[in-house]
C-alpha positions in Angstrom: 45.0 -93.7 -52.2 42.1 -91.6 -51.1 40.5 -89.2 -53.4 41.0 -85.5 -52.5 37.7 -84.1 -51.1 36.5 -80.9 -52.6 35.1 -78.6 -49.7 34.3 -75.7 -51.9 30.7 -74.6 -52.4 29.1 -74.0 -55.7 30.4 -70.5 -55.7 34.0 -71.8 -55.2 34.5 -70.5 -51.6 35.7 -72.8 -48.9 34.6 -72.6 -45.2 37.9 -70.9 -44.3 37.1 -68.2 -46.8 33.7 -67.7 -45.1 35.2 -67.4 -41.5 35.5 -63.9 -39.9 38.8 -62.2 -40.9 40.8 -59.7 -38.9 41.2 -56.5 -40.8 44.1 -54.1 -39.8 42.6 -50.6 -40.1 46.1 -49.1 -40.4 47.3 -51.5 -43.0 48.8 -49.5 -45.9 48.3 -46.2 -44.1 50.6 -43.9 -42.2 50.1 -43.4 -38.5 50.2 -39.6 -39.0 46.9 -37.9 -39.2 45.7 -34.5 -40.5 42.7 -34.4 -38.1 42.6 -31.4 -35.8 42.9 -32.0 -32.0 39.9 -31.1 -29.9 39.7 -27.4 -29.0 40.4 -26.2 -25.4 37.4 -25.4 -23.3 36.4 -21.7 -23.4 37.3 -21.2 -19.7 40.9 -22.4 -20.4 41.3 -20.1 -23.4 40.1 -17.0 -21.5 42.2 -17.3 -18.3 44.0 -13.9 -18.1 47.7 -14.0 -18.0 49.4 -13.3 -14.7 50.6 -9.9 -15.8 47.0 -8.8 -16.5 45.8 -10.0 -13.1 48.6 -8.1 -11.4 47.7 -4.9 -13.3 44.1 -5.3 -12.4 45.0 -5.6 -8.7 47.3 -2.7 -8.9 44.5 -0.5 -10.3 42.2 -1.6 -7.5 44.8 -0.7 -4.9 45.0 2.8 -6.5 41.2 3.1 -6.3 41.3 2.2 -2.6 44.0 4.8 -2.0 41.9 7.4 -3.7 38.9 6.4 -1.5 41.1 6.7 1.6 42.2 10.2 0.5 38.5 11.2 0.1 37.6 9.9 3.6 40.5 11.8 5.1 39.4 15.0 3.3 35.9 14.4 4.6 37.3 14.1 8.2 39.3 17.3 7.9 36.3 19.3 6.7 34.0 17.8 9.3 36.6 18.7 12.0 36.5 22.3 11.0 32.7 22.6 10.3 31.4 20.6 13.3 33.9 20.4 16.2 35.3 23.9 16.4 31.9 25.8 16.4 30.6 23.5 19.1 33.6 24.0 21.3 33.1 27.8 21.0 29.4 27.6 21.8 30.0 25.4 24.8 32.7 27.9 26.1 30.4 31.0 25.6 27.5 29.3 27.3 29.8 28.6 30.3 31.0 32.2 30.4 27.5 33.7 30.3 26.3 31.3 33.0 29.1 32.6 35.3 28.4 36.2 34.5 24.7 35.8 35.3 25.3 34.7 38.9 22.7 37.0 40.5 19.6 35.2 42.0 17.3 36.9 39.5 19.1 35.1 36.6 18.5 31.6 38.0 16.2 30.6 35.1 18.6 32.0 32.5 21.5 30.0 34.1 19.5 26.8 33.9 18.8 27.5 30.3 22.5 28.1 29.6 23.4 25.0 31.4 21.0 23.0 29.4 22.4 24.6 26.2 26.0 23.7 27.4 25.0 20.1 27.9 23.3 19.9 24.5 26.3 21.4 22.8 28.6 19.0 24.6 26.5 16.1 23.5 26.6 17.2 19.9 30.3 17.7 20.1 30.7 14.2 21.3 28.6 13.0 18.3 30.8 15.1 16.0 34.0 13.6 17.4 32.5 10.1 17.0 31.6 10.8 13.4 35.2 12.0 12.8 36.5 8.7 14.3 34.1 6.8 12.2 35.1 8.7 9.0 38.8 7.8 9.6 38.4 4.2 10.3 36.1 1.5 8.9 37.0 -0.8 11.8 35.1 1.2 14.4 32.6 -1.1 16.1 29.0 0.2 16.4 27.7 0.1 20.0 24.4 -1.6 19.1 21.7 -1.7 21.7 17.9 -1.3 22.0 16.8 2.3 21.5 13.5 4.0 22.5 13.2 6.0 19.3 10.4 8.2 20.7 12.7 9.3 23.6 15.6 9.8 21.1 13.4 12.1 18.9 12.2 13.9 22.0 15.8 14.6 23.0 16.6 15.9 19.5 13.5 18.2 19.5 14.6 19.6 22.9 18.1 20.4 21.6 16.5 22.2 18.6 13.8 23.9 20.6 15.2 27.5 20.2 15.3 27.2 16.4 11.8 25.6 16.4 10.4 28.3 18.5 12.0 31.1 16.6 10.3 29.9 13.4 7.0 29.2 15.0 7.3 25.7 13.8 5.3 22.7 15.0 6.7 19.1 15.2 4.2 16.3 15.3 5.1 12.8 16.4 3.5 9.7 15.0 4.3 6.1 16.1 8.0 5.5 16.5 8.9 1.8 16.8 11.9 0.9 18.9 15.2 0.2 17.1 18.6 -1.5 17.6 21.6 0.6 16.8 24.3 3.0 18.0 22.3 5.7 19.9 25.0 8.4 19.6 25.1 8.1 15.9 21.3 7.8 15.3 20.8 11.1 17.3 22.9 12.6 14.5 20.6 11.2 11.8 17.4 12.5 13.4 18.9 15.9 14.3 20.3 16.5 10.8 17.0 15.6 9.2 15.1 17.9 11.6 17.5 20.7 10.9 17.1 20.1 7.2 13.3 20.2 7.5 13.4 23.5 9.4 15.9 25.0 7.0 13.7 24.4 3.9 10.3 24.8 5.4 8.2 28.0 5.2 9.8 30.7 7.4 6.6 31.0 9.6 4.3 28.3 10.9 6.2 25.3 9.5 4.7 21.8 10.2 7.1 18.9 10.5 6.0 15.3 11.1 8.2 12.5 12.4 7.1 8.9 12.5 7.9 5.3 11.6 6.6 1.9 10.6 7.7 -1.6 11.4 7.8 -4.7 9.1 9.4 -8.1 9.2 12.7 -6.8 7.8 13.1 -4.0 10.3 11.8 -0.4 10.7 11.5 2.7 8.6 11.6 6.2 10.0 10.7 9.5 8.3 10.8 13.2 8.7 8.3 15.0 6.6 8.0 18.7 5.9 6.5 21.3 3.5 8.6 23.4 1.2 10.2 23.1 -2.3 10.0 19.5 -3.5 13.4 18.0 -4.4 13.4 17.1 -8.2 13.8 13.4 -9.1 17.3 14.0 -10.6 18.6 15.5 -7.3 17.3 12.8 -4.9 20.4 10.7 -5.0 23.0 13.5 -5.4 22.0 15.5 -2.3 23.4 12.7 -0.1 26.8 13.2 -1.6 29.3 15.5 0.1 29.0 19.2 -0.7 25.9 18.5 -2.9 22.6 20.3 -2.8 19.4 20.4 -4.9 18.8 23.1 -7.4 16.6 25.0 -5.0 19.0 24.8 -2.1 22.0 26.7 -3.5 21.7 29.8 -1.2 21.1 27.8 2.0 23.6 28.1 4.8 25.9 25.2 5.8 28.6 23.1 4.3 26.4 20.5 2.7 27.6 17.8 5.1 24.4 17.0 7.0 22.8 14.5 4.6 26.2 12.9 3.8 26.6 12.2 7.5 23.1 10.7 7.7 23.9 8.4 4.8 27.2 7.2 6.3 25.6 6.4 9.6 22.5 4.6 8.2 24.7 2.6 5.8 27.0 1.6 8.7 23.9 0.2 10.4 23.0 -1.8 7.3 20.1 0.4 6.3 19.1 2.7 3.4 18.2 6.4 3.2 16.3 8.4 0.6 13.8 11.1 -0.1 10.4 11.1 -1.8 7.7 13.7 -2.4 5.4 14.3 0.5 1.9 14.0 -1.1 3.1 16.2 -4.0 4.1 19.1 -1.8 7.3 19.0 0.3 9.6 16.2 1.1 9.7 13.0 3.1 13.2 11.9 4.1 13.3 8.3 5.3 15.8 5.8 6.5 15.6 2.1 7.3 17.2 0.0 10.1 17.3 -3.8 10.0 15.6 -5.8 12.7 
């Protein structure tokens, strides 16, 4: 018989004892765990419930309805303040022209006819503004505009008021523009009327000009008179709003609001700054 071979080392461990052994990590333990699951991402935890989203959209619809009501109110006031007086002026000019039929009144008839054409043009502008106020889908008739000629037409329309005040209108460089000519006439006319209204009663000096840069053009109407305080320079472009020094001026407070609406429709901006510390410079921009 063979003697049994002892494979143990001096420390009493066999090679099998020294071979790697599989250790079951779950042996003697329950599969249940008390560890917390990973937290949901912040975005998932902050998604608003459907009910909250519906409420938000409903509130937005209500805001849009209120804005629509304000636009309709604006259109109604503008119809009364702008269209009706122009129709009356146009009719009276026509009546006077017919009454002054004698040859010696030929010059007067020509002046009345020019007045009638000017009023008719302004009435067309007012009606266009009303249409624009009622609908945001109205397409602008954009085309190249000779701004020097446009300003000249506006000055001609306002010549009786300019002459009655002994005012002087100086023209600086006026770069060409691209826009709706019918509406931009309204901007220049309203800014000129505003300058005449708040300039000194006698000998007013008004300057009209513009500059061009890569982003478009800036136009201005500058006049002497009470400087508009900083706190009023945004508010005066809102409907029925005036500066503190303008409370007793005539008019409905629509002119600058109309200007703002037209300029914004063209993608530009409008504002007012101090004219060298005395008077005001109203300006507006038009993109290239």
